[in-house]
C-alpha positions as CSV (number, residue, x, y, z in Angstrom):
1,M,-0.1,0.1,0.0
2,R,1.0,3.5,-0.6
3,T,0.5,6.7,1.7
4,V,-2.3,8.7,0.3
5,Y,-1.9,12.3,0.9
6,A,-4.8,13.8,-0.8
7,S,-7.7,12.5,-3.0
8,N,-11.1,13.0,-4.1
9,D,-13.6,11.2,-6.3
10,L,-11.4,10.8,-9.1
11,I,-7.9,10.7,-8.1
12,S,-5.4,10.4,-4.9
13,L,-2.0,12.1,-4.7
14,V,-0.1,8.8,-3.3
15,E,3.7,8.2,-2.2
16,Y,6.5,8.4,-4.7
17,R,8.5,4.9,-4.8
18,P,11.8,4.5,-6.8
19,C,10.0,1.4,-8.8
20,D,7.9,4.5,-10.4
21,D,11.0,5.9,-11.9
22,R,10.5,4.1,-15.3
23,A,7.2,5.3,-15.9
24,L,8.6,9.0,-15.2
25,Y,11.5,9.0,-17.3
26,D,9.5,7.8,-20.3
27,C,7.1,10.6,-19.4
28,W,10.3,12.9,-19.8
29,L,11.1,11.5,-23.2
30,D,7.9,12.3,-24.5
31,P,7.9,15.9,-26.7
32,E,5.2,17.1,-25.6
33,T,6.1,16.8,-21.8
34,R,9.1,18.4,-22.9
35,K,7.0,21.4,-24.8
36,G,6.1,22.0,-21.5
37,Y,9.0,22.1,-19.7
38,N,11.2,23.6,-22.9
39,G,12.7,20.6,-23.3
40,F,13.9,20.5,-19.8
41,T,15.9,16.9,-19.6
42,P,17.0,15.8,-16.3
43,A,19.2,13.1,-17.7
44,A,20.3,11.5,-20.9
45,T,19.8,8.0,-19.8
46,F,17.5,6.0,-17.5
47,E,20.5,5.4,-15.2
48,E,21.2,8.8,-14.7
49,F,17.6,9.3,-14.4
50,Q,17.8,7.1,-11.2
51,R,20.8,8.7,-9.7
52,R,19.1,12.7,-10.1
53,N,19.4,14.7,-7.4
54,E,16.0,15.3,-5.5
55,P,16.9,17.7,-2.3
56,L,15.2,20.5,-4.4
57,Q,11.7,18.9,-4.2
58,L,9.6,20.0,-0.9
59,F,6.6,17.5,-2.1
60,S,6.7,14.6,-4.5
61,A,3.7,12.5,-5.2
62,M,2.2,10.0,-8.0
63,I,-1.1,10.6,-9.1
64,R,-3.3,7.3,-9.0
65,C,-6.7,6.7,-10.7
66,N,-9.5,5.6,-8.4
67,G,-11.3,3.6,-10.4
68,T,-8.7,1.7,-12.1
69,G,-5.6,1.9,-9.4
70,A,-3.2,3.0,-12.1
71,L,-0.5,5.7,-11.8
72,V,-1.6,8.3,-14.5
73,G,1.2,11.0,-13.7
74,A,3.0,12.8,-11.0
75,L,3.7,16.0,-9.6
76,G,6.1,17.9,-7.3
77,I,6.8,21.4,-5.4
78,T,9.9,22.4,-5.6
79,K,11.7,24.2,-2.5
80,A,12.8,27.1,-3.8
81,E,10.2,29.3,-4.9
82,A,7.0,26.5,-3.9
83,D,6.9,25.8,-7.9
84,L,3.9,23.0,-8.3
85,S,4.7,21.0,-11.7
86,I,2.8,17.8,-13.1
87,R,3.2,15.4,-15.7
88,I,0.4,13.4,-16.9
89,F,1.8,9.9,-18.7
90,T,0.7,10.3,-22.6
91,A,-2.1,8.0,-22.0
92,Y,-4.0,9.5,-19.4
93,R,-4.1,13.2,-21.5
94,R,-7.1,15.2,-21.2
95,R,-9.4,13.2,-18.9
96,G,-9.6,15.6,-16.3
97,Y,-6.6,13.9,-14.2
98,G,-4.5,17.1,-14.8
99,T,-7.1,19.4,-13.0
100,S,-8.1,17.3,-10.6
101,A,-4.4,17.0,-9.6
102,F,-3.7,20.5,-9.4
103,A,-6.7,21.5,-7.5
104,L,-5.7,18.8,-4.7
105,A,-2.0,19.6,-4.8
106,A,-3.1,23.4,-4.4
107,K,-5.3,22.2,-1.4
108,Y,-2.7,20.2,0.0
109,A,-0.1,22.7,0.0
110,T,-1.8,25.4,1.5
111,E,-3.8,23.4,4.5
112,I,-0.8,20.8,5.1
113,L,2.7,22.1,4.0
114,Q,1.6,25.8,5.1
115,I,2.7,27.2,1.9
116,K,1.3,30.8,1.3
117,E,1.9,31.1,-2.2
118,L,2.1,28.3,-4.9
119,H,3.6,29.1,-8.0
120,A,3.0,27.5,-11.2
121,G,4.1,28.5,-15.0
122,A,2.9,27.7,-18.4
123,Y,4.3,28.8,-21.8
124,P,1.7,31.2,-24.1
125,D,1.7,28.0,-26.5
126,N,0.4,25.5,-23.9
127,T,-3.1,26.3,-23.5
128,G,-4.2,23.2,-21.5
129,S,-1.8,24.3,-18.6
130,K,-3.1,28.0,-18.8
131,K,-7.0,26.3,-18.7
132,I,-6.1,24.1,-15.6
133,L,-4.4,27.0,-13.6
134,K,-7.3,29.3,-14.3
135,R,-9.5,26.3,-13.4
136,C,-7.8,25.8,-10.2
137,G,-7.7,29.4,-9.1
138,F,-4.2,30.1,-10.0
139,V,-4.0,34.1,-11.4
140,P,-1.5,35.3,-13.9
141,F,1.2,36.6,-11.4
142,A,4.8,37.7,-13.7
143,V,6.4,37.1,-16.9
144,C,9.8,35.4,-16.3
145,P,12.8,36.2,-18.2
146,P,13.2,35.4,-22.2
147,E,14.8,32.1,-22.6
148,K,15.7,30.2,-25.9
149,H,12.9,27.8,-26.9
150,Y,14.8,24.6,-27.2
151,L,13.5,23.6,-30.9
152,T,13.8,26.7,-32.6
153,G,15.9,28.9,-30.8
154,E,13.4,31.6,-30.3
155,E,12.9,33.8,-27.6
156,I,10.0,32.7,-25.5
157,F,8.5,34.0,-22.2
158,Q,6.7,31.5,-19.7
159,M,3.9,32.9,-17.3
160,D,4.0,32.6,-13.8
161,Y,0.7,32.1,-12.1
162,V,0.3,32.3,-8.4
163,Y,-2.2,30.5,-6.0
164,V,-2.6,32.6,-2.9
165,A,-3.9,30.6,0.6
166,T,-7.4,32.3,1.2
167,H,-8.2,30.6,4.7
168,G,-7.5,33.8,7.1
169,N,-5.9,36.0,4.8
170,A,-6.8,37.9,1.6
171,S,-7.9,36.2,-1.5
172,A,-5.2,35.6,-4.9
173,Q,-7.0,38.4,-6.2
174,E,-6.5,41.2,-3.9
175,R,-3.1,40.4,-3.1
176,L,-1.9,40.7,-6.8
């Protein structure tokens, strides 16, 4: 059994285990995943991926479908800026898992981890991520410095979105 951090009718955020690395690595190899991270690849080989440095993560979880028990993706929150990122495995995209996982993670981060501001990024052409962020209560916060697109070399800008804990303090809209 895996530890369950949070759940709703559709999914559960569950404990990451090293046996999940193959599915995570395969997801990183997917061009659509790389596009969402501007081509960032943490390792060239699976073995390097397994040895990656995890201390940058404040929280990591796998996303499990409650109906089938299948792992459908993963998410993490970095320590430095409390940045939430998500990866939905190719076979499970466009089924609502991403929105559900983002909403659960935002609630878990603010209520359990006591994070006051949770960030997430999306590139201009990533309409799916932008829709998820809006549905989950994230609001545009800042434009990040330009970077080079990993395929074209053109300058692109990632938009930083923020979710502000609303229990006992001002809402995200009021603070920005």
